[in-house]
MMTF fields as JSON, N, C-alpha, C and O atoms, coordinates in Angstrom:
{
  "mmtfVersion": "1.0.0",
  "mmtfProducer": "UNKNOWN",
  "numBonds": 431,
  "numAtoms": 432,
  "numGroups": 108,
  "numChains": 1,
  "numModels": 1,
  "chainsPerModel": [1],
  "groupsPerChain": [108],
  "chainIdList": ["A"],
  "bondAtomList": [4, 2, 8, 6, 12, 10, 16, 14, 20, 18, 24, 22, 28, 26, 32, 30, 36, 34, 40, 38, 44, 42, 48, 46, 52, 50, 56, 54, 60, 58, 64, 62, 68, 66, 72, 70, 76, 74, 80, 78, 84, 82, 88, 86, 92, 90, 96, 94, 100, 98, 104, 102, 108, 106, 112, 110, 116, 114, 120, 118, 124, 122, 128, 126, 132, 130, 136, 134, 140, 138, 144, 142, 148, 146, 152, 150, 156, 154, 160, 158, 164, 162, 168, 166, 172, 170, 176, 174, 180, 178, 184, 182, 188, 186, 192, 190, 196, 194, 200, 198, 204, 202, 208, 206, 212, 210, 216, 214, 220, 218, 224, 222, 228, 226, 232, 230, 236, 234, 240, 238, 244, 242, 248, 246, 252, 250, 256, 254, 260, 258, 264, 262, 268, 266, 272, 270, 276, 274, 280, 278, 284, 282, 288, 286, 292, 290, 296, 294, 300, 298, 304, 302, 308, 306, 312, 310, 316, 314, 320, 318, 324, 322, 328, 326, 332, 330, 336, 334, 340, 338, 344, 342, 348, 346, 352, 350, 356, 354, 360, 358, 364, 362, 368, 366, 372, 370, 376, 374, 380, 378, 384, 382, 388, 386, 392, 390, 396, 394, 400, 398, 404, 402, 408, 406, 412, 410, 416, 414, 420, 418, 424, 422, 428, 426],
  "bondOrderList": [1, 1, 1, 1, 1, 1, 1, 1, 1, 1, 1, 1, 1, 1, 1, 1, 1, 1, 1, 1, 1, 1, 1, 1, 1, 1, 1, 1, 1, 1, 1, 1, 1, 1, 1, 1, 1, 1, 1, 1, 1, 1, 1, 1, 1, 1, 1, 1, 1, 1, 1, 1, 1, 1, 1, 1, 1, 1, 1, 1, 1, 1, 1, 1, 1, 1, 1, 1, 1, 1, 1, 1, 1, 1, 1, 1, 1, 1, 1, 1, 1, 1, 1, 1, 1, 1, 1, 1, 1, 1, 1, 1, 1, 1, 1, 1, 1, 1, 1, 1, 1, 1, 1, 1, 1, 1, 1],
  "groupList": [{"groupName": "UNK", "atomNameList": ["N", "CA", "C", "O"], "elementList": ["N", "C", "C", "O"], "formalChargeList": [0, 0, 0, 0], "bondAtomList": [1, 0, 2, 1, 3, 2], "bondOrderList": [1, 1, 2], "singleLetterCode": "X", "chemCompType": "L-PEPTIDE LINKING"}],
  "groupTypeList": [0, 0, 0, 0, 0, 0, 0, 0, 0, 0, 0, 0, 0, 0, 0, 0, 0, 0, 0, 0, 0, 0, 0, 0, 0, 0, 0, 0, 0, 0, 0, 0, 0, 0, 0, 0, 0, 0, 0, 0, 0, 0, 0, 0, 0, 0, 0, 0, 0, 0, 0, 0, 0, 0, 0, 0, 0, 0, 0, 0, 0, 0, 0, 0, 0, 0, 0, 0, 0, 0, 0, 0, 0, 0, 0, 0, 0, 0, 0, 0, 0, 0, 0, 0, 0, 0, 0, 0, 0, 0, 0, 0, 0, 0, 0, 0, 0, 0, 0, 0, 0, 0, 0, 0, 0, 0, 0, 0],
  "groupIdList": [1, 2, 3, 4, 5, 6, 7, 8, 9, 10, 11, 12, 13, 14, 15, 16, 17, 18, 19, 20, 21, 22, 23, 24, 25, 26, 27, 28, 29, 30, 31, 32, 33, 34, 35, 36, 37, 38, 39, 40, 41, 42, 43, 44, 45, 46, 47, 48, 49, 50, 51, 52, 53, 54, 55, 56, 57, 58, 59, 60, 61, 62, 63, 64, 65, 66, 67, 68, 69, 70, 71, 72, 73, 74, 75, 76, 77, 78, 79, 80, 81, 82, 83, 84, 85, 86, 87, 88, 89, 90, 91, 92, 93, 94, 95, 96, 97, 98, 99, 100, 101, 102, 103, 104, 105, 106, 107, 108],
  "secStructList": [7, 7, 3, 3, 3, 3, 6, 6, 3, 3, 3, 3, 7, 7, 7, 7, 7, 4, 4, 4, 4, 6, 6, 6, 6, 1, 1, 7, 2, 2, 2, 2, 2, 2, 2, 2, 2, 2, 2, 2, 2, 2, 7, 7, 1, 2, 2, 2, 2, 2, 2, 2, 2, 2, 2, 2, 2, 2, 2, 2, 2, 2, 2, 1, 7, 7, 1, 5, 7, 7, 7, 7, 7, 7, 6, 6, 7, 1, 1, 7, 7, 7, 7, 7, 7, 5, 7, 7, 7, 2, 2, 2, 2, 2, 2, 6, 2, 2, 2, 2, 2, 2, 2, 2, 2, 6, 6, 7],
  "xCoordList": [9.35, 7.794, 7.29, 7.46, 6.617, 6.291, 5.506, 5.178, 5.427, 5.22, 3.321, 2.785, 2.857, 0.908, 1.765, 2.672, 0.832, 0.888, -0.93, -1.898, -0.88, -2.822, -2.347, -1.382, -2.744, -2.508, -0.896, 0.089, -1.195, 0.063, 0.294, 0.779, -0.362, 0.292, 0.994, 0.756, 1.873, 2.231, 2.895, 3.166, 3.356, 2.789, 3.702, 3.326, 5.021, 5.321, 4.827, 4.523, 4.776, 3.725, 4.356, 4.36, 4.887, 4.407, 3.62, 2.665, 4.047, 3.34, 3.613, 3.577, 3.877, 3.738, 3.0, 3.375, 1.678, 0.698, 0.308, -0.158, 0.379, 0.835, -0.272, 0.051, -1.767, -2.736, -2.852, -3.374, -2.235, -2.639, -1.055, -1.09, 0.478, 0.771, 0.353, 1.444, -0.493, -0.542, -1.464, -1.397, -2.529, -3.277, -2.954, -3.921, -1.537, -0.685, 0.085, -0.259, 1.008, 2.317, 1.727, 2.355, 1.056, 0.794, 1.015, 0.075, 2.212, 3.123, 2.952, 1.917, 3.461, 3.528, 4.826, 5.559, 4.753, 6.026, 7.361, 8.346, 6.894, 7.992, 8.638, 9.862, 7.47, 7.697, 8.922, 10.031, 8.075, 8.614, 10.211, 11.111, 10.407, 11.929, 12.345, 12.935, 11.999, 12.825, 13.557, 14.562, 11.848, 11.803, 13.618, 14.589, 13.343, 14.094, 15.741, 16.597, 16.103, 17.094, 17.314, 18.422, 16.687, 16.913, 17.264, 18.139, 16.827, 17.471, 19.074, 20.092, 18.566, 20.317, 21.322, 22.528, 20.785, 21.724, 22.686, 23.899, 21.327, 21.454, 21.383, 21.726, 20.853, 21.184, 19.655, 19.685, 19.078, 17.623, 17.296, 17.64, 16.67, 16.453, 14.839, 14.331, 14.291, 12.77, 11.829, 10.637, 13.557, 12.469, 12.817, 12.142, 13.627, 14.244, 13.108, 12.935, 12.137, 11.297, 9.956, 9.232, 9.724, 8.521, 8.657, 7.944, 10.046, 9.797, 9.669, 9.283, 9.969, 10.022, 8.169, 7.431, 7.661, 6.538, 5.472, 4.931, 5.525, 4.818, 4.886, 3.766, 5.934, 6.192, 6.032, 6.206, 5.76, 5.259, 3.937, 3.236, 3.248, 2.404, 1.001, -0.216, 2.736, 1.633, 2.037, 1.089, 3.381, 3.115, 1.918, 1.128, 1.632, 0.21, -0.602, -1.027, -0.763, -2.794, -2.365, -3.305, -1.384, -1.259, -0.881, -0.999, -0.556, -0.715, -2.431, -3.056, -2.868, -4.059, -5.498, -6.415, -5.403, -6.227, -6.866, -6.53, -8.028, -8.842, -10.026, -10.998, -9.657, -10.02, -9.785, -8.955, -10.84, -9.606, -8.735, -9.022, -7.515, -6.266, -6.658, -7.561, -6.736, -6.821, -5.472, -4.856, -5.181, -3.703, -3.585, -4.662, -2.081, -2.653, -1.264, -0.177, -1.364, 0.01, 0.438, -0.344, 1.701, 2.148, 3.705, 4.344, 4.235, 5.066, 6.882, 7.952, 6.24, 7.372, 8.008, 9.154, 7.043, 7.674, 7.827, 7.25, 8.605, 8.805, 7.763, 7.615, 6.968, 5.962, 4.337, 4.252, 3.566, 2.335, 1.866, 1.592, 1.633, 1.232, -0.288, -1.295, -0.114, -1.672, -2.079, -1.642, -3.171, -3.952, -4.321, -3.898, -5.175, -6.837, -7.071, -7.348, -7.089, -7.705, -9.15, -9.543, -10.091, -10.783, -11.883, -11.752, -12.712, -13.413, -14.547, -15.314, -14.416, -15.78, -17.6, -18.403, -17.465, -18.984, -19.963, -19.396, -21.094, -22.289, -22.438, -22.582, -22.321, -22.57, -21.378, -21.751, -19.989, -19.145, -18.674, -18.035, -19.397, -19.633, -20.34, -19.444, -21.421, -22.293, -21.839, -21.751, -21.634, -20.085, -19.528, -19.424, -18.388, -17.44, -18.272, -17.696, -19.897, -20.054, -20.681, -20.606, -21.284, -21.811, -20.77, -20.894, -19.368, -18.425, -17.946, -17.698, -17.668, -17.153, -18.443, -18.112, -19.806, -20.586, -20.183, -20.027, -20.042, -19.838, -18.318, -18.726, -17.576, -16.339, -16.79, -16.693, -17.836, -17.706, -18.704, -18.725, -19.432, -20.865, -19.93, -20.471, -18.729, -17.718, -17.282, -17.076, -16.684, -16.171, -16.548, -15.884, -17.653, -18.657, -19.177, -19.924],
  "yCoordList": [-13.894, -14.135, -13.008, -11.806, -13.608, -12.592, -13.742, -14.929, -12.325, -12.786, -12.215, -11.112, -13.609, -13.102, -13.43, -14.18, -12.329, -12.525, -12.635, -12.109, -13.331, -13.289, -12.98, -13.686, -12.013, -12.27, -13.089, -12.803, -14.511, -14.942, -16.49, -17.542, -16.095, -17.096, -15.868, -14.729, -17.004, -16.641, -17.45, -18.547, -16.828, -17.976, -16.921, -15.94, -17.947, -17.397, -17.952, -19.093, -16.384, -17.0, -16.779, -15.549, -17.144, -16.558, -15.938, -16.402, -15.002, -13.767, -14.083, -13.06, -15.174, -14.785, -15.23, -15.422, -15.331, -15.084, -13.905, -13.241, -13.453, -12.775, -11.653, -10.488, -12.089, -11.353, -10.555, -9.44, -11.284, -10.561, -9.95, -9.58, -9.526, -8.733, -7.735, -7.256, -7.262, -6.41, -5.939, -4.731, -6.774, -5.847, -5.494, -5.192, -5.505, -4.991, -4.158, -2.978, -4.385, -4.077, -2.799, -1.97, -3.072, -2.543, -3.49, -3.742, -3.982, -4.395, -5.739, -5.969, -7.185, -8.933, -8.552, -7.568, -10.272, -10.455, -9.935, -9.201, -10.564, -10.36, -9.024, -8.887, -7.668, -6.701, -6.514, -6.292, -6.781, -6.356, -6.624, -5.856, -8.117, -8.557, -7.349, -6.371, -7.445, -6.814, -4.753, -4.077, -4.672, -3.19, -3.083, -2.435, -4.339, -4.227, -4.434, -3.781, -5.541, -5.554, -4.716, -4.333, -3.678, -2.293, -1.215, -0.392, -1.119, -0.28, -0.301, 0.387, -1.634, -2.315, -2.282, -2.283, -2.246, -1.771, -0.561, -0.399, 0.296, 1.395, 2.589, 3.627, 2.481, 3.241, 4.358, 5.551, 4.131, 5.093, 5.439, 4.653, 6.513, 7.057, 6.655, 5.608, 7.096, 6.791, 5.525, 5.232, 4.68, 3.168, 2.565, 1.558, 2.844, 2.883, 3.023, 2.212, 4.476, 4.853, 4.31, 4.259, 3.798, 3.463, 1.922, 1.355, 1.753, -0.179, -0.2, -1.228, 0.916, 0.926, 1.741, 0.829, 2.928, 2.414, 2.069, 2.426, 0.652, -0.812, -1.356, -1.425, -1.873, -2.156, -1.485, -2.013, -0.571, 0.499, 0.606, 0.829, 0.495, 0.233, -1.11, -1.269, -2.006, -3.65, -3.422, -3.543, -3.141, -3.157, -3.126, -4.062, -1.318, -0.642, -1.669, -2.191, -1.906, -3.278, -4.034, -4.51, -4.561, -6.199, -5.342, -6.087, -4.326, -4.256, -3.926, -4.279, -3.182, -3.695, -4.24, -3.518, -5.877, -6.426, -7.146, -7.499, -6.931, -7.284, -8.082, -7.475, -9.642, -10.096, -11.59, -12.217, -12.162, -14.348, -14.323, -13.86, -15.086, -15.642, -16.428, -15.627, -17.294, -18.16, -19.109, -18.855, -19.694, -20.612, -21.228, -21.653, -21.907, -22.819, -23.639, -23.076, -24.907, -25.673, -26.964, -27.9, -27.016, -27.644, -27.719, -26.893, -29.682, -30.219, -30.353, -30.933, -29.398, -28.645, -27.512, -27.381, -26.251, -24.815, -24.854, -25.709, -23.99, -23.598, -23.232, -23.457, -22.229, -21.534, -21.726, -21.738, -21.815, -22.051, -20.807, -20.003, -20.226, -19.398, -18.536, -18.915, -17.669, -16.448, -16.726, -16.167, -17.853, -17.661, -16.663, -15.993, -15.716, -15.041, -14.088, -14.756, -12.954, -12.516, -12.297, -12.39, -11.919, -11.506, -10.795, -11.334, -9.783, -9.17, -10.212, -10.834, -10.221, -10.751, -10.311, -9.426, -11.067, -10.878, -11.099, -11.223, -11.124, -11.672, -12.863, -13.258, -13.596, -14.392, -14.81, -15.437, -14.743, -15.495, -14.857, -15.486, -13.19, -12.663, -13.741, -14.544, -14.23, -14.882, -16.182, -16.466, -16.731, -18.03, -18.535, -19.715, -16.624, -16.581, -16.512, -16.885, -15.941, -15.279, -16.678, -16.935, -17.36, -19.341, -20.186, -21.067, -19.775, -20.332, -20.382, -21.241, -17.961, -17.946, -18.59, -19.605, -18.382, -18.865, -20.345, -20.488, -21.534, -22.847, -22.358, -22.474, -22.122, -21.738, -22.648, -23.787, -20.642, -19.658, -21.041, -21.545, -21.161, -22.25, -23.993, -24.87, -24.282, -25.715, -25.212, -26.026, -23.651, -23.857, -23.644, -24.006, -23.03, -22.772, -24.07, -24.602],
  "zCoordList": [-3.791, -3.42, -2.563, -2.764, -1.535, -0.308, 0.735, 0.714, 1.827, 3.102, 3.636, 3.744, 3.837, 3.841, 5.385, 5.747, 6.049, 7.585, 8.062, 7.513, 9.011, 9.479, 10.764, 11.059, 11.817, 13.136, 13.045, 12.365, 14.309, 14.483, 13.569, 13.985, 11.919, 11.429, 9.773, 9.371, 9.353, 8.068, 7.63, 8.118, 6.297, 5.147, 3.287, 2.644, 3.138, 1.995, 1.049, 0.702, 0.472, -1.232, -2.525, -2.544, -3.607, -4.898, -5.847, -6.469, -5.887, -6.614, -8.041, -8.724, -8.725, -9.877, -11.169, -12.326, -10.459, -11.945, -12.204, -11.278, -13.262, -14.201, -14.306, -14.538, -14.103, -13.778, -12.834, -12.808, -11.861, -10.552, -10.541, -9.367, -11.045, -10.537, -11.841, -12.151, -12.617, -13.418, -12.425, -12.2, -11.606, -11.306, -9.777, -9.077, -9.134, -7.579, -8.659, -8.586, -9.631, -9.728, -11.645, -12.303, -11.696, -13.146, -14.388, -15.142, -14.575, -15.435, -15.647, -15.021, -16.33, -16.642, -16.131, -16.033, -15.74, -14.916, -16.476, -16.399, -17.497, -18.316, -18.281, -18.303, -18.207, -18.361, -17.861, -18.346, -15.774, -14.879, -15.159, -14.82, -15.983, -15.254, -16.257, -15.797, -17.756, -18.288, -18.403, -18.626, -17.988, -16.988, -16.379, -16.769, -14.969, -14.523, -14.871, -14.274, -16.034, -16.497, -17.044, -16.67, -18.278, -19.195, -17.635, -17.903, -16.369, -15.657, -15.197, -15.275, -14.637, -13.79, -15.044, -14.796, -16.676, -17.477, -18.103, -18.242, -18.445, -18.081, -17.542, -18.108, -16.217, -14.758, -15.623, -15.321, -16.101, -16.548, -15.219, -14.336, -14.904, -12.896, -14.006, -13.605, -14.852, -14.615, -14.982, -14.892, -15.648, -15.057, -13.756, -13.544, -12.844, -12.212, -11.138, -10.228, -11.414, -10.909, -10.76, -9.767, -12.316, -13.007, -11.857, -11.029, -12.463, -11.169, -9.839, -9.281, -9.151, -7.096, -7.891, -8.262, -8.067, -8.64, -7.621, -6.575, -9.101, -9.114, -7.914, -7.408, -7.081, -6.399, -4.578, -3.48, -4.873, -3.63, -3.917, -2.931, -5.2, -5.205, -4.894, -4.806, -4.817, -5.035, -2.794, -2.019, -2.29, -0.792, -0.665, -0.55, -0.691, -0.374, -0.071, 0.96, -1.801, -1.627, -1.009, -0.372, -0.719, 0.165, 1.463, 2.435, 1.771, 3.43, 3.811, 4.811, 2.71, 3.192, 2.422, 2.03, 2.319, 1.203, 3.062, 4.193, 2.056, 2.842, 1.649, 1.198, 1.263, 0.387, 0.341, 0.999, -0.74, -0.242, -1.793, -2.897, -1.238, -1.469, -2.805, -3.045, -3.844, -4.045, -4.278, -5.313, -3.816, -3.827, -4.537, -4.954, -5.405, -5.237, -4.916, -5.046, -4.52, -3.896, -4.381, -4.544, -4.615, -5.684, -5.107, -4.456, -5.845, -4.966, -5.744, -5.562, -6.632, -7.356, -7.355, -7.785, -6.682, -5.741, -4.621, -3.949, -4.105, -2.849, -1.48, -0.278, -3.076, -2.316, -2.745, -3.973, -2.357, -2.485, -3.387, -2.496, -4.45, -5.539, -5.761, -6.36, -5.275, -5.771, -7.047, -8.053, -7.006, -8.752, -8.561, -9.503, -7.578, -7.79, -6.712, -5.716, -6.462, -5.624, -6.057, -7.219, -4.723, -4.866, -3.293, -2.194, -3.461, -2.588, -2.179, -2.913, -0.644, -0.367, -0.895, -1.19, -0.792, -0.681, 0.783, 1.869, 0.697, 1.546, 2.166, 3.323, 0.467, 1.072, 1.783, 2.775, 1.721, 1.722, 3.617, 4.461, 3.762, 4.983, 5.6, 5.857, 5.988, 5.804, 6.549, 7.744, 5.614, 6.577, 6.98, 7.314, 7.105, 8.13, 9.541, 10.563, 9.617, 10.363, 11.342, 12.543, 10.217, 11.005, 11.448, 12.299, 10.619, 11.56, 12.593, 13.44, 12.273, 14.559, 15.148, 15.761, 15.195, 15.719, 16.475, 17.688, 15.309, 15.701, 16.232, 17.388, 16.33, 17.208, 18.071, 18.526, 18.096, 20.037, 21.001, 22.124, 19.64, 20.993, 21.066, 21.74, 20.42, 20.932, 21.627, 22.527, 22.103, 23.275, 24.093, 25.064, 24.333, 26.297, 26.051, 26.873]
}
């Protein structure tokens, strides 16, 4: 799991969606588990370095995100699951600007 933090709002998230992990870490969930198990069992430093490199790459991407996350909420899971990440487009910017203007107008 991971923590998504935006301003004063935080949300724990599951990053278990394989295609998402491939984009963020560089390998699938199954590959990550196999690498972790192999590194732990053999003490192979090259494998440990690959796992650490993937985690660090993921942390950098998550720290600098400027995108939309699609979340799936399920009663049988502890946290919402991120199912996709996409870059904002011009239409998204227009919608956000319209919402901001609407909120400002309603508070004045």
